[in-house]
PDBQT receptor file of N, H, CA, C and O in Angstrom, charges set to zero:
ATOM      1  N   MET A   1       1.011  -1.711   0.147  1.00  0.00    +0.000 N 
ATOM      2  CA  MET A   1      -0.191  -0.533   0.159  1.00  0.00    +0.000 C 
ATOM      3  C   MET A   1       1.060   1.248   0.219  1.00  0.00    +0.000 C 
ATOM      4  O   MET A   1       0.433   2.291   0.034  1.00  0.00    +0.000 OA
ATOM      5  N   ASP A   2       2.038   1.340   0.371  1.00  0.00    +0.000 N 
ATOM      6  H   ASP A   2       2.547   0.492   0.522  1.00  0.00    +0.000 HD
ATOM      7  CA  ASP A   2       3.284   2.646   0.566  1.00  0.00    +0.000 C 
ATOM      8  C   ASP A   2       3.176   2.678  -0.916  1.00  0.00    +0.000 C 
ATOM      9  O   ASP A   2       3.073   3.672  -1.634  1.00  0.00    +0.000 OA
ATOM     10  N   PHE A   3       3.195   2.101  -1.072  1.00  0.00    +0.000 N 
ATOM     11  H   PHE A   3       3.278   1.293  -0.489  1.00  0.00    +0.000 HD
ATOM     12  CA  PHE A   3       3.679   2.681  -2.957  1.00  0.00    +0.000 C 
ATOM     13  C   PHE A   3       2.661   2.908  -3.777  1.00  0.00    +0.000 C 
ATOM     14  O   PHE A   3       2.663   3.536  -4.836  1.00  0.00    +0.000 OA
ATOM     15  N   LEU A   4       1.726   2.324  -3.196  1.00  0.00    +0.000 N 
ATOM     16  H   LEU A   4       1.724   1.814  -2.337  1.00  0.00    +0.000 HD
ATOM     17  CA  LEU A   4       0.255   3.062  -4.252  1.00  0.00    +0.000 C 
ATOM     18  C   LEU A   4       0.274   4.348  -3.416  1.00  0.00    +0.000 C 
ATOM     19  O   LEU A   4      -0.380   5.198  -4.019  1.00  0.00    +0.000 OA
ATOM     20  N   LYS A   5       0.739   4.796  -2.332  1.00  0.00    +0.000 N 
ATOM     21  H   LYS A   5       1.271   4.105  -1.843  1.00  0.00    +0.000 HD
ATOM     22  CA  LYS A   5       0.179   6.117  -1.611  1.00  0.00    +0.000 C 
ATOM     23  C   LYS A   5       1.356   6.798  -2.056  1.00  0.00    +0.000 C 
ATOM     24  O   LYS A   5       1.161   8.003  -2.217  1.00  0.00    +0.000 OA
ATOM     25  N   ASP A   6       2.326   6.469  -2.264  1.00  0.00    +0.000 N 
ATOM     26  H   ASP A   6       2.484   5.491  -2.133  1.00  0.00    +0.000 HD
ATOM     27  CA  ASP A   6       3.777   7.236  -2.769  1.00  0.00    +0.000 C 
ATOM     28  C   ASP A   6       3.608   7.705  -4.217  1.00  0.00    +0.000 C 
ATOM     29  O   ASP A   6       3.888   8.849  -4.574  1.00  0.00    +0.000 OA
ATOM     30  N   LEU A   7       2.936   6.357  -5.364  1.00  0.00    +0.000 N 
ATOM     31  H   LEU A   7       2.708   5.428  -5.074  1.00  0.00    +0.000 HD
ATOM     32  CA  LEU A   7       2.640   6.972  -6.493  1.00  0.00    +0.000 C 
ATOM     33  C   LEU A   7       1.625   7.978  -6.290  1.00  0.00    +0.000 C 
ATOM     34  O   LEU A   7       2.033   8.800  -7.110  1.00  0.00    +0.000 OA
ATOM     35  N   TRP A   8       0.839   8.377  -5.905  1.00  0.00    +0.000 N 
ATOM     36  H   TRP A   8       0.508   7.709  -5.239  1.00  0.00    +0.000 HD
ATOM     37  CA  TRP A   8      -0.626   8.578  -5.441  1.00  0.00    +0.000 C 
ATOM     38  C   TRP A   8       0.226  10.477  -5.349  1.00  0.00    +0.000 C 
ATOM     39  O   TRP A   8       0.231  11.273  -6.288  1.00  0.00    +0.000 OA
ATOM     40  N   HIS A   9       0.683  10.661  -4.296  1.00  0.00    +0.000 N 
ATOM     41  H   HIS A   9       0.678  10.015  -3.533  1.00  0.00    +0.000 HD
ATOM     42  CA  HIS A   9       1.302  11.781  -3.997  1.00  0.00    +0.000 C 
ATOM     43  C   HIS A   9       2.183  12.094  -5.207  1.00  0.00    +0.000 C 
ATOM     44  O   HIS A   9       2.236  13.244  -5.642  1.00  0.00    +0.000 OA
ATOM     45  N   PHE A  10       2.722  11.314  -5.636  1.00  0.00    +0.000 N 
ATOM     46  H   PHE A  10       2.679  10.379  -5.282  1.00  0.00    +0.000 HD
ATOM     47  CA  PHE A  10       3.550  11.664  -6.948  1.00  0.00    +0.000 C 
ATOM     48  C   PHE A  10       2.736  12.876  -7.823  1.00  0.00    +0.000 C 
ATOM     49  O   PHE A  10       2.995  14.014  -8.214  1.00  0.00    +0.000 OA
ATOM     50  N   LEU A  11       1.500  11.853  -7.894  1.00  0.00    +0.000 N 
ATOM     51  H   LEU A  11       1.289  10.929  -7.576  1.00  0.00    +0.000 HD
ATOM     52  CA  LEU A  11       0.734  12.340  -9.301  1.00  0.00    +0.000 C 
ATOM     53  C   LEU A  11      -0.336  13.784  -8.839  1.00  0.00    +0.000 C 
ATOM     54  O   LEU A  11      -1.054  14.580  -9.443  1.00  0.00    +0.000 OA
ATOM     55  N   MET A  12       0.103  13.513  -7.323  1.00  0.00    +0.000 N 
ATOM     56  H   MET A  12       0.687  12.866  -6.832  1.00  0.00    +0.000 HD
ATOM     57  CA  MET A  12      -0.401  14.838  -6.760  1.00  0.00    +0.000 C 
ATOM     58  C   MET A  12       0.294  15.950  -6.586  1.00  0.00    +0.000 C 
ATOM     59  O   MET A  12      -0.282  17.013  -6.358  1.00  0.00    +0.000 OA
ATOM     60  N   GLU A  13       1.444  15.866  -6.658  1.00  0.00    +0.000 N 
ATOM     61  H   GLU A  13       1.912  15.001  -6.843  1.00  0.00    +0.000 HD
ATOM     62  CA  GLU A  13       2.697  16.751  -6.602  1.00  0.00    +0.000 C 
ATOM     63  C   GLU A  13       3.213  17.784  -7.971  1.00  0.00    +0.000 C 
ATOM     64  O   GLU A  13       3.376  18.973  -8.247  1.00  0.00    +0.000 OA
ATOM     65  N   ARG A  14       3.351  16.201  -8.668  1.00  0.00    +0.000 N 
ATOM     66  H   ARG A  14       3.219  15.235  -8.443  1.00  0.00    +0.000 HD
ATOM     67  CA  ARG A  14       3.780  16.971 -10.070  1.00  0.00    +0.000 C 
ATOM     68  C   ARG A  14       3.074  17.078 -11.363  1.00  0.00    +0.000 C 
ATOM     69  O   ARG A  14       3.282  17.295 -12.557  1.00  0.00    +0.000 OA
ATOM     70  N   LYS A  15       2.044  16.790 -10.439  1.00  0.00    +0.000 N 
ATOM     71  H   LYS A  15       1.875  16.613  -9.469  1.00  0.00    +0.000 HD
ATOM     72  CA  LYS A  15       0.647  17.247 -11.569  1.00  0.00    +0.000 C 
ATOM     73  C   LYS A  15       0.945  16.290 -13.386  1.00  0.00    +0.000 C 
ATOM     74  O   LYS A  15       0.976  16.728 -14.536  1.00  0.00    +0.000 OA
ATOM     75  N   LYS A  16       1.089  15.042 -12.873  1.00  0.00    +0.000 N 
ATOM     76  H   LYS A  16       1.063  14.686 -11.939  1.00  0.00    +0.000 HD
ATOM     77  CA  LYS A  16       1.552  13.995 -13.998  1.00  0.00    +0.000 C 
ATOM     78  C   LYS A  16      -0.080  13.232 -14.063  1.00  0.00    +0.000 C 
ATOM     79  O   LYS A  16      -0.272  12.092 -13.640  1.00  0.00    +0.000 OA
ATOM     80  N   TRP A  17      -1.195  14.121 -14.687  1.00  0.00    +0.000 N 
ATOM     81  H   TRP A  17      -1.039  15.047 -15.031  1.00  0.00    +0.000 HD
ATOM     82  CA  TRP A  17      -2.630  13.370 -14.879  1.00  0.00    +0.000 C 
ATOM     83  C   TRP A  17      -2.515  12.374 -15.969  1.00  0.00    +0.000 C 
ATOM     84  O   TRP A  17      -3.247  11.400 -16.146  1.00  0.00    +0.000 OA
ATOM     85  N   TRP A  18      -1.616  12.706 -16.594  1.00  0.00    +0.000 N 
ATOM     86  H   TRP A  18      -1.021  13.497 -16.450  1.00  0.00    +0.000 HD
ATOM     87  CA  TRP A  18      -1.340  11.469 -17.998  1.00  0.00    +0.000 C 
ATOM     88  C   TRP A  18      -0.857  10.406 -17.540  1.00  0.00    +0.000 C 
ATOM     89  O   TRP A  18      -1.060   9.531 -18.381  1.00  0.00    +0.000 OA
ATOM     90  N   LEU A  19      -0.223   9.918 -16.495  1.00  0.00    +0.000 N 
ATOM     91  H   LEU A  19      -0.057  10.629 -15.811  1.00  0.00    +0.000 HD
ATOM     92  CA  LEU A  19       0.255   8.795 -16.033  1.00  0.00    +0.000 C 
ATOM     93  C   LEU A  19      -0.975   7.850 -15.683  1.00  0.00    +0.000 C 
ATOM     94  O   LEU A  19      -1.050   6.647 -15.931  1.00  0.00    +0.000 OA
ATOM     95  N   LEU A  20      -1.877   8.609 -15.083  1.00  0.00    +0.000 N 
ATOM     96  H   LEU A  20      -1.816   9.587 -14.881  1.00  0.00    +0.000 HD
ATOM     97  CA  LEU A  20      -3.257   7.704 -14.206  1.00  0.00    +0.000 C 
ATOM     98  C   LEU A  20      -4.033   6.876 -15.662  1.00  0.00    +0.000 C 
ATOM     99  O   LEU A  20      -4.139   5.702 -15.307  1.00  0.00    +0.000 OA
ATOM    100  N   PRO A  21      -4.521   6.996 -16.911  1.00  0.00    +0.000 N 
ATOM    101  CA  PRO A  21      -4.887   6.558 -17.604  1.00  0.00    +0.000 C 
ATOM    102  C   PRO A  21      -3.746   4.947 -17.631  1.00  0.00    +0.000 C 
ATOM    103  O   PRO A  21      -3.943   3.814 -17.191  1.00  0.00    +0.000 OA
ATOM    104  N   VAL A  22      -2.336   5.695 -18.508  1.00  0.00    +0.000 N 
ATOM    105  H   VAL A  22      -2.176   6.615 -18.865  1.00  0.00    +0.000 HD
ATOM    106  CA  VAL A  22      -1.492   4.522 -18.885  1.00  0.00    +0.000 C 
ATOM    107  C   VAL A  22      -1.249   3.439 -17.206  1.00  0.00    +0.000 C 
ATOM    108  O   VAL A  22      -1.264   2.260 -17.560  1.00  0.00    +0.000 OA
ATOM    109  N   ILE A  23      -1.107   3.511 -16.092  1.00  0.00    +0.000 N 
ATOM    110  H   ILE A  23      -1.095   4.469 -15.805  1.00  0.00    +0.000 HD
ATOM    111  CA  ILE A  23      -1.506   2.885 -15.202  1.00  0.00    +0.000 C 
ATOM    112  C   ILE A  23      -2.285   1.980 -14.731  1.00  0.00    +0.000 C 
ATOM    113  O   ILE A  23      -2.129   1.035 -13.958  1.00  0.00    +0.000 OA
ATOM    114  N   ILE A  24      -3.553   2.610 -15.584  1.00  0.00    +0.000 N 
ATOM    115  H   ILE A  24      -3.679   3.378 -16.212  1.00  0.00    +0.000 HD
ATOM    116  CA  ILE A  24      -4.716   1.891 -15.074  1.00  0.00    +0.000 C 
ATOM    117  C   ILE A  24      -4.591   0.892 -16.176  1.00  0.00    +0.000 C 
ATOM    118  O   ILE A  24      -4.769  -0.267 -15.802  1.00  0.00    +0.000 OA
ATOM    119  N   VAL A  25      -4.421   0.999 -17.000  1.00  0.00    +0.000 N 
ATOM    120  H   VAL A  25      -4.277   1.941 -17.304  1.00  0.00    +0.000 HD
ATOM    121  CA  VAL A  25      -4.429   0.400 -18.638  1.00  0.00    +0.000 C 
ATOM    122  C   VAL A  25      -3.400  -0.832 -18.433  1.00  0.00    +0.000 C 
ATOM    123  O   VAL A  25      -3.709  -1.914 -18.934  1.00  0.00    +0.000 OA
ATOM    124  N   LEU A  26      -2.006  -0.688 -17.608  1.00  0.00    +0.000 N 
ATOM    125  H   LEU A  26      -1.755   0.190 -17.202  1.00  0.00    +0.000 HD
ATOM    126  CA  LEU A  26      -1.468  -1.333 -17.173  1.00  0.00    +0.000 C 
ATOM    127  C   LEU A  26      -1.933  -2.628 -16.252  1.00  0.00    +0.000 C 
ATOM    128  O   LEU A  26      -1.979  -3.783 -16.676  1.00  0.00    +0.000 OA
ATOM    129  N   LEU A  27      -2.276  -2.199 -14.878  1.00  0.00    +0.000 N 
ATOM    130  H   LEU A  27      -2.238  -1.261 -14.533  1.00  0.00    +0.000 HD
ATOM    131  CA  LEU A  27      -2.783  -2.820 -14.207  1.00  0.00    +0.000 C 
ATOM    132  C   LEU A  27      -4.174  -3.809 -14.863  1.00  0.00    +0.000 C 
ATOM    133  O   LEU A  27      -4.197  -5.032 -14.722  1.00  0.00    +0.000 OA
ATOM    134  N   LEU A  28      -5.049  -3.191 -15.432  1.00  0.00    +0.000 N 
ATOM    135  H   LEU A  28      -5.030  -2.198 -15.546  1.00  0.00    +0.000 HD
ATOM    136  CA  LEU A  28      -6.038  -3.717 -15.831  1.00  0.00    +0.000 C 
ATOM    137  C   LEU A  28      -5.465  -4.797 -17.073  1.00  0.00    +0.000 C 
ATOM    138  O   LEU A  28      -6.211  -5.776 -17.080  1.00  0.00    +0.000 OA
ATOM    139  N   VAL A  29      -4.464  -4.911 -18.036  1.00  0.00    +0.000 N 
ATOM    140  H   VAL A  29      -3.859  -4.116 -18.031  1.00  0.00    +0.000 HD
ATOM    141  CA  VAL A  29      -3.876  -5.865 -18.578  1.00  0.00    +0.000 C 
ATOM    142  C   VAL A  29      -3.159  -6.866 -17.507  1.00  0.00    +0.000 C 
ATOM    143  O   VAL A  29      -3.270  -8.074 -17.718  1.00  0.00    +0.000 OA
ATOM    144  N   GLY A  30      -2.596  -6.521 -16.627  1.00  0.00    +0.000 N 
ATOM    145  H   GLY A  30      -2.506  -5.540 -16.456  1.00  0.00    +0.000 HD
ATOM    146  CA  GLY A  30      -1.881  -7.105 -15.623  1.00  0.00    +0.000 C 
ATOM    147  C   GLY A  30      -2.744  -8.697 -14.754  1.00  0.00    +0.000 C 
ATOM    148  O   GLY A  30      -2.416  -9.831 -14.405  1.00  0.00    +0.000 OA
ATOM    149  N   ILE A  31      -3.849  -7.900 -14.747  1.00  0.00    +0.000 N 
ATOM    150  H   ILE A  31      -4.115  -6.979 -15.030  1.00  0.00    +0.000 HD
ATOM    151  CA  ILE A  31      -4.835  -8.398 -13.767  1.00  0.00    +0.000 C 
ATOM    152  C   ILE A  31      -5.269  -9.416 -14.732  1.00  0.00    +0.000 C 
ATOM    153  O   ILE A  31      -5.113 -10.606 -14.460  1.00  0.00    +0.000 OA
ATOM    154  N   LEU A  32      -5.905  -8.972 -16.050  1.00  0.00    +0.000 N 
ATOM    155  H   LEU A  32      -6.033  -8.005 -16.271  1.00  0.00    +0.000 HD
ATOM    156  CA  LEU A  32      -6.336 -10.336 -17.141  1.00  0.00    +0.000 C 
ATOM    157  C   LEU A  32      -5.457 -11.509 -17.377  1.00  0.00    +0.000 C 
ATOM    158  O   LEU A  32      -5.835 -12.651 -17.638  1.00  0.00    +0.000 OA
ATOM    159  N   LEU A  33      -4.178 -11.063 -17.246  1.00  0.00    +0.000 N 
ATOM    160  H   LEU A  33      -3.871 -10.135 -17.034  1.00  0.00    +0.000 HD
ATOM    161  CA  LEU A  33      -3.229 -12.377 -17.592  1.00  0.00    +0.000 C 
ATOM    162  C   LEU A  33      -3.674 -12.904 -16.232  1.00  0.00    +0.000 C 
ATOM    163  O   LEU A  33      -4.492 -13.824 -16.243  1.00  0.00    +0.000 OA
ATOM    164  N   VAL A  34      -3.222 -12.420 -15.016  1.00  0.00    +0.000 N 
ATOM    165  H   VAL A  34      -2.557 -11.673 -15.006  1.00  0.00    +0.000 HD
ATOM    166  CA  VAL A  34      -3.051 -13.489 -13.809  1.00  0.00    +0.000 C 
ATOM    167  C   VAL A  34      -4.390 -14.388 -13.844  1.00  0.00    +0.000 C 
ATOM    168  O   VAL A  34      -4.396 -15.513 -13.346  1.00  0.00    +0.000 OA
ATOM    169  N   ILE A  35      -5.485 -13.844 -14.440  1.00  0.00    +0.000 N 
ATOM    170  H   ILE A  35      -5.481 -12.930 -14.845  1.00  0.00    +0.000 HD
ATOM    171  CA  ILE A  35      -6.963 -14.318 -14.171  1.00  0.00    +0.000 C 
ATOM    172  C   ILE A  35      -7.232 -15.671 -15.346  1.00  0.00    +0.000 C 
ATOM    173  O   ILE A  35      -7.741 -16.781 -15.194  1.00  0.00    +0.000 OA
ATOM    174  N   GLY A  36      -6.649 -15.002 -16.508  1.00  0.00    +0.000 N 
ATOM    175  H   GLY A  36      -6.236 -14.099 -16.632  1.00  0.00    +0.000 HD
ATOM    176  CA  GLY A  36      -6.968 -15.644 -17.559  1.00  0.00    +0.000 C 
ATOM    177  C   GLY A  36      -5.559 -16.356 -17.947  1.00  0.00    +0.000 C 
ATOM    178  O   GLY A  36      -5.245 -16.476 -19.132  1.00  0.00    +0.000 OA
ATOM    179  N   GLY A  37      -4.641 -16.870 -16.790  1.00  0.00    +0.000 N 
ATOM    180  H   GLY A  37      -4.896 -16.772 -15.828  1.00  0.00    +0.000 HD
ATOM    181  CA  GLY A  37      -3.555 -17.789 -17.075  1.00  0.00    +0.000 C 
ATOM    182  C   GLY A  37      -3.805 -19.138 -16.777  1.00  0.00    +0.000 C 
ATOM    183  O   GLY A  37      -3.196 -20.106 -17.232  1.00  0.00    +0.000 OA
ATOM    184  N   GLY A  38      -4.660 -19.140 -16.049  1.00  0.00    +0.000 N 
ATOM    185  H   GLY A  38      -5.155 -18.354 -15.679  1.00  0.00    +0.000 HD
ATOM    186  CA  GLY A  38      -5.028 -20.445 -15.021  1.00  0.00    +0.000 C 
ATOM    187  C   GLY A  38      -6.085 -20.794 -15.426  1.00  0.00    +0.000 C 
ATOM    188  O   GLY A  38      -6.522 -21.857 -14.987  1.00  0.00    +0.000 OA
ATOM    189  N   SER A  39      -6.787 -20.124 -16.288  1.00  0.00    +0.000 N 
ATOM    190  H   SER A  39      -6.432 -19.260 -16.645  1.00  0.00    +0.000 HD
ATOM    191  CA  SER A  39      -8.428 -21.154 -15.961  1.00  0.00    +0.000 C 
ATOM    192  C   SER A  39      -8.963 -21.109 -17.474  1.00  0.00    +0.000 C 
ATOM    193  O   SER A  39      -8.272 -20.663 -18.389  1.00  0.00    +0.000 OA
ATOM    194  N   ALA A  40     -10.201 -21.589 -17.641  1.00  0.00    +0.000 N 
ATOM    195  H   ALA A  40     -10.763 -21.952 -16.898  1.00  0.00    +0.000 HD
ATOM    196  CA  ALA A  40     -10.761 -21.986 -19.291  1.00  0.00    +0.000 C 
ATOM    197  C   ALA A  40     -10.575 -20.935 -20.037  1.00  0.00    +0.000 C 
ATOM    198  O   ALA A  40     -10.339 -21.107 -21.233  1.00  0.00    +0.000 OA
ATOM    199  N   VAL A  41     -10.641 -19.597 -19.480  1.00  0.00    +0.000 N 
ATOM    200  H   VAL A  41     -10.833 -19.458 -18.508  1.00  0.00    +0.000 HD
ATOM    201  CA  VAL A  41     -11.313 -18.286 -20.660  1.00  0.00    +0.000 C 
ATOM    202  C   VAL A  41      -9.400 -17.452 -21.108  1.00  0.00    +0.000 C 
ATOM    203  O   VAL A  41      -9.392 -16.353 -21.663  1.00  0.00    +0.000 OA
ATOM    204  N   ALA A  42      -7.957 -18.199 -20.751  1.00  0.00    +0.000 N 
ATOM    205  H   ALA A  42      -7.963 -19.091 -20.301  1.00  0.00    +0.000 HD
ATOM    206  CA  ALA A  42      -6.872 -18.667 -21.058  1.00  0.00    +0.000 C 
ATOM    207  C   ALA A  42      -7.059 -18.769 -22.875  1.00  0.00    +0.000 C 
ATOM    208  O   ALA A  42      -6.236 -18.082 -23.480  1.00  0.00    +0.000 OA
ATOM    209  N   PRO A  43      -7.679 -19.258 -23.418  1.00  0.00    +0.000 N 
ATOM    210  CA  PRO A  43      -7.571 -19.414 -24.843  1.00  0.00    +0.000 C 
ATOM    211  C   PRO A  43      -7.880 -18.042 -25.372  1.00  0.00    +0.000 C 
ATOM    212  O   PRO A  43      -7.273 -17.426 -26.248  1.00  0.00    +0.000 OA
ATOM    213  N   PHE A  44      -9.184 -17.589 -24.517  1.00  0.00    +0.000 N 
ATOM    214  H   PHE A  44      -9.677 -18.089 -23.805  1.00  0.00    +0.000 HD
ATOM    215  CA  PHE A  44      -9.643 -16.225 -25.523  1.00  0.00    +0.000 C 
ATOM    216  C   PHE A  44      -8.742 -15.132 -25.184  1.00  0.00    +0.000 C 
ATOM    217  O   PHE A  44      -8.576 -14.203 -25.975  1.00  0.00    +0.000 OA
ATOM    218  N   VAL A  45      -8.066 -15.190 -23.895  1.00  0.00    +0.000 N 
ATOM    219  H   VAL A  45      -8.201 -15.944 -23.252  1.00  0.00    +0.000 HD
ATOM    220  CA  VAL A  45      -7.212 -14.070 -23.728  1.00  0.00    +0.000 C 
ATOM    221  C   VAL A  45      -6.192 -13.957 -24.618  1.00  0.00    +0.000 C 
ATOM    222  O   VAL A  45      -5.937 -12.814 -25.000  1.00  0.00    +0.000 OA
ATOM    223  N   TYR A  46      -5.238 -15.285 -25.244  1.00  0.00    +0.000 N 
ATOM    224  H   TYR A  46      -5.445 -16.212 -24.933  1.00  0.00    +0.000 HD
ATOM    225  CA  TYR A  46      -4.169 -15.053 -25.526  1.00  0.00    +0.000 C 
ATOM    226  C   TYR A  46      -4.660 -14.879 -27.179  1.00  0.00    +0.000 C 
ATOM    227  O   TYR A  46      -3.675 -14.570 -27.849  1.00  0.00    +0.000 OA
ATOM    228  N   THR A  47      -5.629 -14.966 -27.828  1.00  0.00    +0.000 N 
ATOM    229  H   THR A  47      -6.430 -15.217 -27.284  1.00  0.00    +0.000 HD
ATOM    230  CA  THR A  47      -6.024 -14.388 -28.853  1.00  0.00    +0.000 C 
ATOM    231  C   THR A  47      -5.907 -13.181 -28.915  1.00  0.00    +0.000 C 
ATOM    232  O   THR A  47      -5.386 -12.873 -29.987  1.00  0.00    +0.000 OA
ATOM    233  N   LEU A  48      -6.198 -12.089 -28.117  1.00  0.00    +0.000 N 
ATOM    234  H   LEU A  48      -6.620 -12.339 -27.246  1.00  0.00    +0.000 HD
ATOM    235  CA  LEU A  48      -6.197 -10.734 -27.564  1.00  0.00    +0.000 C 
ATOM    236  C   LEU A  48      -4.886 -10.286 -28.026  1.00  0.00    +0.000 C 
ATOM    237  O   LEU A  48      -5.000  -9.273 -28.717  1.00  0.00    +0.000 OA
ATOM    238  N   PHE A  49      -3.294 -10.814 -27.844  1.00  0.00    +0.000 N 
ATOM    239  H   PHE A  49      -3.202 -11.636 -27.283  1.00  0.00    +0.000 HD
ATOM    240  CA  PHE A  49      -2.489 -10.518 -27.687  1.00  0.00    +0.000 C 
ATOM    241  C   PHE A  49      -1.257 -11.380 -28.746  1.00  0.00    +0.000 C 
ATOM    242  O   PHE A  49      -0.063 -11.093 -28.663  1.00  0.00    +0.000 OA
TER     243      PHE A  49
């Protein structure tokens, strides 16, 4: 949680709001790969990439 707090404070101080969508997309892709890696959805996830 400290990493997320530090990241949020960095975004607030430096006004780097354009990084927020990039971080969200990377998190969603990571979650999709973790969930899709060991389930029946895996063949459908791998066709996206």
